[in-house]
N, C-alpha and C positions, 0 to 999 in steps of 0.2 A: 504494500500500500504506500502511496506517495504522499508524504507530508513534507512541507518545506523544512529545512534544518532549523530555522528560527521558531517555527511553530512546534517542532518536535521538542525543542528546549523549553518552551514556555508551557506546553500542554503535556501532561503526563497521562498518555493513553497508549496502551500497547495494541499490537495487531489483533489479538483476541478480542479485546474490548471493541475495537473498531468494526470487526466482523460481526459481532453481536449487535452493535448499533445499526450496521448496514442491513442485517437480517430483519431487524424490527422496522427499519425505514421502508422496507419493501411493502409492508402492510399498513403502516401508520405514518403517513407522510402528508405534508400540506400541499405539495405539488410535485409532479413528475412529468417528464417529457423529453423529447429530443431537442438538443441544442447543438450548434456547431461551436467548437472550442478551437481557438487558434493555438497551435502547438508552440512550445517555447523554443524548440531547436530549429525548425525550418520554416516557420511562419505559415504553414499550410493549415487550412481549416479541416478539422476532424469532427465527424458526426458522433456524438456521444449521448447516452441516456443519462439524464440527471434526475436525482431525487433530493428534494429539500426536506430535511427532517430536523426539527428543532433549530439549532443554530449551526447545522452542518449541511453542506451541499456535496453529496456523493455523486461521482460519475463513473459510468461503466462503458465497456465497449459496445454493448447493445442492451436492449430491454430484457433479453433472455439470460444475461450474465448475472450471477449471484455474488461474485467477488468484485468489489469495486476496483477500478483502475486508480482512483484517487479520491481525496476528500478535501474540501476547503472548510476550514473553521471560519465562520462568519463574524465571530466576535472581533470588534475593532475594525471591521471592514467598511468600505464605502461602496455603494453600487450606483453607478451613473450611466446614463445613455451616452453613447459615443457617436460623434458624427464622422463619417468617412468620406472619402472621395466619391463624388457623384458617379464616377466611372465604375466603382466597385458594386457588384451585384448585391442586392439585399442590404446595402449600406445603412439604411435607416433603421434596421432592426438589431443593431449592435449595442451591447452594453459592456461595462467593465467592472470587475470587482477588484478593488485595490485596498491597501492597508495604510495605516498612519506612517509606518516606517517606509522611507523611500527605497530601502534596500530589499524589501519584500517583493516577490513576484506579483505582477498584475495579471489578471485572467480576463481575456477578451472573449466574449461569447456572442453568438448571433442566433436570434430566434427566426422562425419561419414567417412570422407575420407581426404587424404592429400590435395587435391584441395580445399575442403571446409575449412579446417583448415587454409591454407595459405590465402584464400580469407577473412575469418573472421578476422584474425590477422591484415592483411593489412588495412581492412576497419575500424576496431576499432582504430588503430593507426592514421589513417587519420581523424577520427571523433572528436578527441580532438581539442578544440578551439586553444590550443597553437600550433597545427600543421597546422592550416588553414592559 
């Protein structure tokens, strides 16, 4: 499971606990669906299945996978719409999850529609514990 090194240092959760949370998220989540995620290494968009559970955003290779590819801890995060070049397809459906520390990775995501994008951004903003 992929957690950023900084999050690993600040959050004490082991793989077994994350897998148990991921299992629970499969059945008890506030939102789930496909989003495109921009990869960190080659800037290509990858289609991933996302599940929002409490203040965690799990993502999987597909809807049928039970083991997450990664998880984003949303505590301390910001979720904002991103404007892209008008030449880029689906540019208006992009949003970014970033953190207070500039050195932490930013996650760029793209929804399939305006409605989906607004719903995801609102749900992620509400999922942060500081917003509860």
